[in-house]
C-alpha positions as a Markdown table, in Angstrom:
| # | Residue | x | y | z |
|---|---|---|---|---|
| 1 | Met | 146.9 | 161.1 | 103.7 |
| 2 | Gly | 147.6 | 157.5 | 102.9 |
| 3 | Gly | 150.9 | 155.8 | 103.5 |
| 4 | Pro | 152.6 | 152.4 | 103.6 |
| 5 | Trp | 151.4 | 151.9 | 107.2 |
| 6 | Met | 147.7 | 152.3 | 106.1 |
| 7 | Glu | 148.0 | 149.3 | 103.7 |
| 8 | Thr | 149.5 | 147.2 | 106.4 |
| 9 | His | 146.8 | 148.1 | 108.9 |
| 10 | Val | 144.1 | 147.4 | 106.3 |
| 11 | Asp | 145.7 | 144.0 | 105.6 |
| 12 | Ser | 145.9 | 143.2 | 109.3 |
| 13 | Gly | 142.3 | 144.2 | 109.8 |
| 14 | Val | 143.1 | 146.7 | 112.5 |
| 15 | Phe | 142.5 | 149.7 | 110.4 |
| 16 | Thr | 139.3 | 148.1 | 109.2 |
| 17 | Val | 137.9 | 148.0 | 112.8 |
| 18 | Leu | 139.1 | 151.5 | 113.6 |
| 19 | Tyr | 137.6 | 152.8 | 110.4 |
| 20 | Gln | 134.4 | 150.9 | 111.0 |
| 21 | Asp | 134.1 | 152.4 | 114.5 |
| 22 | Arg | 134.9 | 155.9 | 113.2 |
| 23 | Arg | 132.7 | 155.9 | 110.1 |
| 24 | Gly | 130.4 | 153.2 | 111.2 |
| 25 | Gly | 130.5 | 151.2 | 108.0 |
| 26 | Leu | 132.9 | 148.8 | 106.2 |
| 27 | Gln | 131.6 | 150.0 | 102.8 |
| 28 | Val | 133.1 | 153.4 | 103.5 |
| 29 | Gln | 136.5 | 151.9 | 104.3 |
| 30 | Asn | 136.3 | 149.8 | 101.2 |
| 31 | Arg | 135.5 | 152.8 | 99.0 |
| 32 | Lys | 138.3 | 154.8 | 100.6 |
| 33 | Thr | 140.7 | 152.0 | 100.0 |
| 34 | Lys | 139.7 | 151.9 | 96.4 |
| 35 | Glu | 140.2 | 155.6 | 96.0 |
| 36 | Met | 143.6 | 155.4 | 97.7 |
| 37 | Val | 144.7 | 152.6 | 95.4 |
């Protein structure tokens, strides 16, 4: 889990929206990104 495309999506903001809709919170996406990095 976690690839070069993920970073691009997060940077674009597309993954952020998708994650927000899936998890229902931007904080979760933020924490996940921190863990990935």
